[in-house]
GUTI-927430 format. One record per residue (C-alpha): x, y, z; residue number from 1. Coordinates in Angstrom, 2 decimals, m for minus. Layout:
<sites>
site px X	py Y	pz Z	nr NUM
...
</sites>
This chain:
<sites>
site px m12.50	py m54.14	pz 28.00	nr 1
site px m9.67	py m52.73	pz 28.51	nr 2
site px m6.90	py m51.02	pz 26.22	nr 3
site px m5.39	py m54.31	pz 25.98	nr 4
site px m8.62	py m55.91	pz 25.02	nr 5
site px m9.65	py m53.55	pz 21.71	nr 6
site px m9.42	py m55.08	pz 18.58	nr 7
site px m8.61	py m52.68	pz 15.55	nr 8
site px m9.65	py m55.57	pz 13.57	nr 9
site px m13.30	py m56.11	pz 13.84	nr 10
site px m13.71	py m52.60	pz 14.36	nr 11
site px m14.90	py m50.81	pz 10.83	nr 12
site px m11.95	py m48.82	pz 9.19	nr 13
site px m12.52	py m45.26	pz 8.17	nr 14
site px m11.70	py m44.10	pz 4.49	nr 15
site px m10.15	py m40.71	pz 3.24	nr 16
site px m13.18	py m39.24	pz 2.51	nr 17
site px m10.97	py m36.10	pz 1.61	nr 18
site px m12.50	py m33.59	pz 4.02	nr 19
site px m9.05	py m33.08	pz 5.74	nr 20
site px m6.77	py m32.62	pz 2.40	nr 21
site px m7.15	py m28.44	pz 2.23	nr 22
site px m6.80	py m28.23	pz 6.75	nr 23
site px m2.50	py m27.97	pz 5.35	nr 24
site px m1.20	py m25.31	pz 4.64	nr 25
site px m4.14	py m23.64	pz 6.71	nr 26
site px m3.97	py m20.67	pz 8.64	nr 27
site px m5.01	py m21.34	pz 12.37	nr 28
site px m7.62	py m18.65	pz 12.91	nr 29
site px m7.78	py m16.76	pz 16.17	nr 30
site px m9.84	py m17.34	pz 18.45	nr 31
site px m10.08	py m19.13	pz 22.15	nr 32
site px m10.65	py m22.66	pz 23.37	nr 33
site px m10.87	py m23.50	pz 26.88	nr 34
site px m8.51	py m25.84	pz 28.07	nr 35
site px m8.97	py m28.52	pz 31.21	nr 36
site px m6.14	py m26.57	pz 33.10	nr 37
site px m8.39	py m23.49	pz 33.85	nr 38
site px m7.70	py m21.49	pz 30.93	nr 39
site px m7.87	py m20.71	pz 27.72	nr 40
site px m5.63	py m21.65	pz 24.60	nr 41
site px m5.57	py m19.85	pz 21.31	nr 42
site px m3.62	py m21.83	pz 18.69	nr 43
site px m2.65	py m19.28	pz 16.42	nr 44
site px m0.60	py m17.38	pz 18.70	nr 45
site px 1.51	py m20.32	pz 19.56	nr 46
site px 4.89	py m19.92	pz 18.26	nr 47
site px 6.85	py m23.87	pz 17.37	nr 48
site px 5.46	py m26.93	pz 16.76	nr 49
site px 2.29	py m28.03	pz 18.07	nr 50
site px 0.46	py m31.23	pz 18.67	nr 51
site px m3.27	py m30.77	pz 18.48	nr 52
site px m5.10	py m34.65	pz 18.01	nr 53
site px m9.28	py m34.37	pz 17.97	nr 54
site px m11.56	py m37.05	pz 18.70	nr 55
site px m14.90	py m37.82	pz 18.45	nr 56
site px m16.33	py m38.54	pz 22.62	nr 57
site px m14.11	py m40.05	pz 25.61	nr 58
site px m16.20	py m42.92	pz 27.20	nr 59
site px m16.65	py m41.94	pz 31.53	nr 60
site px m17.12	py m45.29	pz 33.46	nr 61
site px m20.24	py m46.27	pz 34.04	nr 62
site px m21.21	py m44.15	pz 31.43	nr 63
site px m22.57	py m46.14	pz 27.87	nr 64
site px m21.34	py m44.94	pz 24.83	nr 65
site px m23.60	py m44.57	pz 21.72	nr 66
site px m25.93	py m47.10	pz 20.53	nr 67
site px m23.71	py m48.92	pz 17.49	nr 68
site px m20.54	py m46.72	pz 18.68	nr 69
site px m18.38	py m49.09	pz 17.85	nr 70
site px m19.57	py m49.39	pz 14.26	nr 71
site px m18.91	py m45.52	pz 13.12	nr 72
site px m16.05	py m45.54	pz 11.85	nr 73
site px m13.13	py m44.13	pz 13.81	nr 74
site px m15.51	py m43.55	pz 16.44	nr 75
site px m13.56	py m46.12	pz 19.35	nr 76
site px m10.29	py m45.45	pz 20.97	nr 77
site px m10.31	py m42.12	pz 22.34	nr 78
site px m8.91	py m43.29	pz 25.27	nr 79
site px m6.21	py m45.35	pz 23.85	nr 80
site px m5.25	py m42.29	pz 21.00	nr 81
site px m4.76	py m40.08	pz 24.08	nr 82
site px m3.64	py m42.87	pz 26.19	nr 83
site px m0.46	py m43.11	pz 23.56	nr 84
site px 0.27	py m39.31	pz 22.89	nr 85
site px 0.39	py m39.03	pz 27.13	nr 86
site px 3.02	py m42.22	pz 27.22	nr 87
site px 5.00	py m40.68	pz 24.35	nr 88
site px 4.42	py m37.03	pz 25.89	nr 89
site px 8.41	py m36.99	pz 26.88	nr 90
site px 9.52	py m38.30	pz 23.12	nr 91
site px 7.38	py m35.50	pz 21.61	nr 92
site px 8.89	py m32.64	pz 23.00	nr 93
site px 12.03	py m34.02	pz 22.38	nr 94
site px 11.34	py m33.78	pz 19.17	nr 95
site px 9.73	py m30.45	pz 18.86	nr 96
site px 6.20	py m30.19	pz 20.00	nr 97
site px 6.78	py m27.02	pz 22.27	nr 98
site px 3.02	py m28.01	pz 23.18	nr 99
site px 0.21	py m31.30	pz 22.64	nr 100
site px m3.71	py m31.27	pz 22.86	nr 101
site px m6.10	py m33.20	pz 22.52	nr 102
site px m9.88	py m31.16	pz 21.07	nr 103
site px m13.25	py m32.34	pz 21.02	nr 104
site px m16.20	py m30.97	pz 21.60	nr 105
site px m17.39	py m31.99	pz 24.61	nr 106
site px m17.09	py m29.35	pz 27.05	nr 107
site px m14.83	py m28.92	pz 29.39	nr 108
site px m16.37	py m29.68	pz 32.45	nr 109
site px m16.83	py m33.17	pz 30.23	nr 110
site px m12.58	py m33.53	pz 29.44	nr 111
site px m11.88	py m32.43	pz 32.70	nr 112
site px m12.72	py m36.47	pz 34.20	nr 113
site px m10.12	py m37.37	pz 30.90	nr 114
site px m7.49	py m35.75	pz 31.94	nr 115
site px m7.55	py m36.56	pz 35.86	nr 116
site px m8.79	py m40.35	pz 35.30	nr 117
site px m6.43	py m40.48	pz 32.47	nr 118
site px m3.54	py m38.74	pz 34.37	nr 119
site px m2.78	py m36.20	pz 31.16	nr 120
site px 0.24	py m34.37	pz 30.96	nr 121
site px m1.22	py m32.10	pz 28.79	nr 122
site px m4.40	py m30.57	pz 28.71	nr 123
site px m7.23	py m31.17	pz 26.14	nr 124
site px m8.94	py m28.31	pz 24.07	nr 125
site px m13.53	py m27.33	pz 24.03	nr 126
site px m14.78	py m26.73	pz 20.80	nr 127
site px m18.43	py m26.90	pz 21.82	nr 128
site px m18.72	py m23.58	pz 20.14	nr 129
site px m17.83	py m25.23	pz 17.02	nr 130
site px m15.97	py m22.37	pz 16.54	nr 131
site px m12.52	py m23.93	pz 15.04	nr 132
site px m14.00	py m26.83	pz 13.64	nr 133
site px m16.19	py m24.33	pz 11.26	nr 134
site px m13.07	py m22.20	pz 11.04	nr 135
site px m11.10	py m24.52	pz 9.52	nr 136
site px m13.96	py m26.86	pz 8.01	nr 137
site px m12.90	py m29.87	pz 9.99	nr 138
site px m14.51	py m33.26	pz 9.70	nr 139
site px m17.55	py m34.33	pz 11.88	nr 140
site px m20.19	py m36.44	pz 11.90	nr 141
site px m23.87	py m36.96	pz 14.30	nr 142
site px m24.10	py m39.00	pz 16.15	nr 143
site px m27.45	py m39.04	pz 18.72	nr 144
site px m28.03	py m35.34	pz 17.83	nr 145
site px m23.53	py m34.37	pz 18.56	nr 146
site px m21.27	py m33.27	pz 16.05	nr 147
site px m18.69	py m34.81	pz 17.01	nr 148
site px m15.23	py m34.62	pz 14.98	nr 149
site px m13.47	py m37.57	pz 13.15	nr 150
site px m10.45	py m38.29	pz 14.40	nr 151
site px m6.99	py m36.41	pz 12.77	nr 152
site px m4.04	py m34.63	pz 13.89	nr 153
site px m2.55	py m31.16	pz 12.74	nr 154
site px 0.87	py m30.89	pz 13.31	nr 155
site px 1.53	py m26.85	pz 13.10	nr 156
site px 4.40	py m24.63	pz 12.83	nr 157
site px 4.24	py m21.03	pz 14.08	nr 158
site px m0.49	py m20.89	pz 13.21	nr 159
site px 0.26	py m22.63	pz 10.68	nr 160
site px m1.09	py m26.40	pz 9.26	nr 161
site px 2.11	py m28.19	pz 8.21	nr 162
site px 0.19	py m31.72	pz 8.11	nr 163
site px m2.53	py m33.95	pz 8.59	nr 164
site px m3.11	py m36.88	pz 9.72	nr 165
site px m6.45	py m38.40	pz 8.68	nr 166
site px m8.05	py m40.29	pz 8.20	nr 167
site px m6.12	py m41.81	pz 11.85	nr 168
site px m6.77	py m45.79	pz 12.57	nr 169
site px m5.84	py m47.36	pz 14.74	nr 170
site px m6.00	py m44.90	pz 16.80	nr 171
site px m3.07	py m45.93	pz 19.61	nr 172
site px m0.68	py m45.83	pz 16.68	nr 173
site px m0.72	py m42.13	pz 15.76	nr 174
site px 1.50	py m41.12	pz 18.65	nr 175
site px 3.79	py m42.85	pz 16.70	nr 176
site px 2.89	py m42.55	pz 13.36	nr 177
site px 3.60	py m37.99	pz 14.71	nr 178
site px 7.24	py m39.38	pz 15.99	nr 179
site px 8.57	py m40.57	pz 13.07	nr 180
site px 6.57	py m37.70	pz 11.08	nr 181
site px 8.38	py m34.51	pz 13.09	nr 182
site px 11.67	py m37.29	pz 13.54	nr 183
site px 11.96	py m37.11	pz 9.50	nr 184
site px 10.04	py m33.30	pz 9.82	nr 185
site px 12.26	py m31.24	pz 12.64	nr 186
site px 12.78	py m27.69	pz 11.10	nr 187
</sites>
């Protein structure tokens, strides 16, 4: 199914279970995450405004997603979400986003395929060890023995989470929602 063929109305809508409300106002923990650009990123050390969108799992062509994936509320849509941030990258930067990152619990090697295939102009961060997930108590779910992040987006300014978008649905609209918020909340 191509991006344009996704009928979001046929997928279950994630509900706000309140698990992300405690994240707003939190300090980012000092820890380095592996990035697909070959380096590491410590979100607590970045100045300015960073946008970090978390997603469960990108699929790879020819590799099936877990059974029942489309029926897990909020699971479907990692590629459309990433492509929306890619397509709006310059606009987000112009609105003050100094840094943009995708974040998942997948390995950097796995994520690198998506960066190349989708031509992302920003790195994806790996929290495969669940350090950031645990430190911020990010909302997760389990599927086929994997701990995956529920879809959310953090706006971090000078190491403090100032806004959390959760739940994110439909995922292809997330970048536009972030742009609207940045426009209304410029520092």
